[in-house]
N, C-alpha and C positions, 0 to 999 in steps of 0.2 A: 533504312527503317520504313515500313509501310505506313501509308496514311492512316489506316485503322489503328495501328500501334500508337502513332503520335496523338490521335484523337483520344484514345483510351487513357494514355498517360496524362494528357491535359485534364481529362475528367477526374482522374485520381487526385491530382493536385488541387482541383477545384473542391472536391469532397473534403480534403484535408484542411482547407481554409475554414471550413464550417465546423468540422468535427474534431480536428486535431489528432484523431486516431482512426485508422481504418483497418478492418480485419480482412485477411485473405478470403475467407469464406464469404464475406459480404461482397467483395469485389467480383468473385467468380459468379455469384448469383446476379449481380447488377449488370455485368457485361457479357454474360452467357459465354464465358471462355473457361479454359481449364486452369487448374491451380498452377501448373507449370508456366502457363502464359503470364499469369499475374505476377508470379515470382520473377520472371524475366523483366517485366515492366518495372518492378520495384528495384531490382538490381540496377537497371539503367538510370532510374531517377535518383537513386542514392549516389551512383558514380558522378552524376551531374550536380550533386549537393542540393537536391530539391527536397529530400526527405531522409529520414533515418529508419532503416529496417529494424524491427524488433520481433521476437518470437510471435508468430501468428498474424503479423501485419506490419504497419508502418506508422510513424508519428511525424507530425509537422515539425520541422526544425526551426520554424519561426518562433520567436520568444513570446509573442502575444498570447495572452490567455483567452479562453472562451469567455463569453459574458458571465454565465453562471454555470458552474460545473454540476452536471447532472449525469445519471447513468447513461444517457444517450450519447454524451460526448466525452465520457470518462474512459481512459485506457484501462483494460482489464488488468488483473493482478499480475499474471505472468509478464505482461508488457511493462508494467510499472516497476517490476523487479530489475529491469534493464536500465532504468533511469536513476541516476545518482546511486548506482549500486555500491560503489566504494564508500560513499558517504554513509549510506545505511549500515554497511558492515562495520565501519569505524565506530559509529554511535552505539550499535548493538554490543560490540565487543567491550566498549568502555562501560556501559551499563552493567553488563554481566560481571566484569572483573572488579568493579568498584562498589556495586550496590546489591549484588545477590550473594547471600550467605548459604553455606551448606545447611540443609534441612529446611530451607524456605519452601513454602507452598505458594505457587505462582500461577496466575492466570495470564495466558498469552492471547492477545486479541487477533482479529482478522487483519489483513493488510500486508502489503509487500514488505514494509519495514520489519514486520514481525517474523517473516520467514527466515531471515538470516540469523535470527537469535538461536536457531537450532545449531548453528555452527559452533557456538560458544557455550551453550546452556546444557545440552543433553548429556555431556560427560561429567556433570556435577551431581552430587547426591542431593537432589531436590525433587519435589513433587510438582508436576506441571499439569494444568487443566487447560484444554483448548478445543475449540471447534474449527481451528484453522487447518484445512486439509493439506495445504502446501507445507506448513510447518511439520505436520505429522509425516508427510512423505519424505521431507528432507532429513528428518531424524533417523530414518532407516539406514542411511548411508554413513552414519556416525557411530563411533563407540558410545554406548549409552549406559550411564549410571542412573540417570533420572528415571523416575516412575512417571509415565505419561498417561493421563486419564483423558479419553476422547469424549467429546460431547456430540451426540447424534441429533438428527432433525432433518429438515429439508435442505438438500444440497443446492446451494446457490452457486451456479456454474460461472457466473460473472465474477464473483468475489471469492470463490473457492473456500466457502465457509458454510457450516451447518447453522441454519437459523430456524425461527418459528417457535411455536408454543412449547414443543417438546424440548428444544434446546434451552429455552428460557427456564423451564422447570428444572432441568438437570443442573444448570449452572447455579441455580439458587440453593442447591444442596451443599455447596462448598463454601468454605471460608478461606481467605488468602492472606498471606503476609504482604504480598505485593501483586497488584494488577498492572500489567504492562499494556498500555492502550495506544492505539494509533488513530489518526484522523487524516483528512485530505486537505484541510485548510486551517491555518493558525493565524488569527488576527490579534497581534499583540496590543495594538493601540486600543482596540475595543474589547479586550479581555474575552475573546470568544474562540471556540473551536467549532468546526463544522464537518459534515460528511456530505457525500453527493446524494445519498439515499436514506430511507428510513428503516430498511430491513434489518440492518445490523446494529442499530442504536440501542434497542432494548437489552440485548445481551451484554453490551458494553456497560450500561447503567447498572444492571444487576451485579455484574462482577465488581464494579467500583464500590457499590454499597456494601459488598461483602468483604472488602479488602481493608487491611489496616493502613496501607499506604498505596497511593495511586501514582503511577509514573507514566507520563506522556512521552513517547518516542517518535521522532519524525525527522525528515531531512529538510534543509532550508528551501528546497524546491517547492515546498507546500506553504510557504509564507504568503499570505494575502492572495490566495487563489480565488476566493469567493465561491464557495460551494452552496448547494441548494438548501441543505438541512442543518440548522444550527444544532449543536450537540450540547456541550456544557461550557460554562466560563473557563477560561484558561486557568484562573486562580483556584479552580476546584482541585487541581492536581498538586500533590505534595512536591513533586519534582518534575521538571520539564527538560528534556534532552534534545539537542539539535547540533548538527555539525556547524563549525565556525567558518562560514563562508567569508573568506578574506576580501572578496570583491564587494561585499554588501556593507552598506552603512547601517549599523544596528542602532535602534533607539535605546532608551534607558530600559533595562530589562528587570523583571521582578527578581527577588532574591531566590526564588525557586528555580530559576532558569540556569541550566548548565550548558555552556557552549563547549563542544568537544573539539579540541584542536586536531 
């Protein structure tokens, strides 16, 4: 291996200690090399168990959290879909099979946990309203009985969701039996949920106001992350769903909390 390659790989690892996630496009710009060169670097580093490759980049395999999760150090949605994917699918399937009824009108939020809902939801006779672009895209590959209403607006390419004034106005035209909501941080002890940014919170809050029942869905990887923007108290949700991480010591949970085995 050349000295330049070694120096570049060391620099990549240094970036990961600060950001926890790096994108291939970011690395090609920073080091003035081709995408193929960066991919080879990431393969070597993964083989040496220094990082984990995910679509579009790599994540730090160190379990330490960043100080406060912000858009600058947050993994994008396609990348987050590769983290705890089986846990997310398990929780989504449980929610749909046990809590979604034929004929329900449902809001699907932005976020990686929401995308996998398409695998279990779109073949049911329900109405779905969403601004989640990846959920919509995933639904095209499934047999579909559901009627899906898409929300337009500004396409946020980091979160793959439509946001802004137009999106907020459109979502306010609907009422829901259930709003299925995501977040990036759940703090059970302090009764709080949080997001890394402010752009998606308005549409979440509108959907929740217009819903008869609000369901929070997340994976245990999101417990006590400490994200930048406080959202709503955990107790705001009628039901809260999370995978039952057997390695975790759980505190006393509210009655609304459902641990999915």
